[in-house]
N, C-alpha and C positions, 0 to 999 in steps of 0.2 A: 307363852311369851316367845316371841321370835328374837333370835340373836344371831349375829354373824360376825366373823372377824376376817379381815383382809390384810395381806401384807405385800409390801413392795420395797425393794432395796437390794443391797448387795452386802454379802458378808465375806467376799473374797479379799485377798490382800493386795489387789491391784489398785486400790484406792487408799489414800492416806487415812481417811476416817470412815470406814464402812459403817453403815447403820441400817436399821430396819424400821420402816414406817408401818405401824399397825393401826388400823382403823377398826373400831368396834361399833357395830350398829345394833341398836336395840329398839323394840317397839316404842317404848317411852322411857324417859329418864326417871329413875327412882332415886331418892335422896337428892343430893346435888351432883352436878356434873363433876365438880372437883373431887368430891368424896369417892365417886365411882372410879375416876381415873387413878386416884391414890391407891385404891384397892387393886386395880389392874396392874399398876406398876410394882406393887409389892409381890403380886403373884408371878410377875415376870423377872423379878430381881436376880434370879439364879442364872439367867442367860448372860453369857460373858461377851456381850457386844452392846454397842450403843443402840438405843431404840427410842423411838418417839411413839407415844400412845395418844390417840385421839378418839373421842367418843361422840357419836352422833345418834340422834333418833333416826328411825327409818325415813321419816318425812324429810328431815334435814339432808340426809345422805342422798336420797333420790333427787332432790332439787339440785344439790351441788354436783352430782354425777353428770348432769346435763351440761355443765359449764366446762368447756375444754381447758380453762385456765386453772382448774382446781386439782388438788391431789385426789379427791374422790373420783373425778373423771379418769385420771391416769391410773389409779389403782383398779378401777373397774375394767379398764381395757388392757393393762399390762401386768397387774398384780395377780395374786392368787388368793382364792378364798381358803382360809386355813381352818375355819370352824363354821358350823351351821347347826342351829337348833330350831326346829319348827315349833 
């Protein structure tokens, strides 16, 4: 199973509400998207900052990454890959 996580955002104090946008990309969704996101949020609950977690299948992510108006595009070009599993 292929999985990857990307992050974009700021955690410095120069913004009133720093947050981190995390996108998780998997080959295919297992269970429901909501259930997978809940598990991910619980796993990240210890991080002392505001965070948004979004989950996409690889196909969804690849399609959205081509659209310059989406976070997937921005995260692909300006974010960091923080996890990868082949």
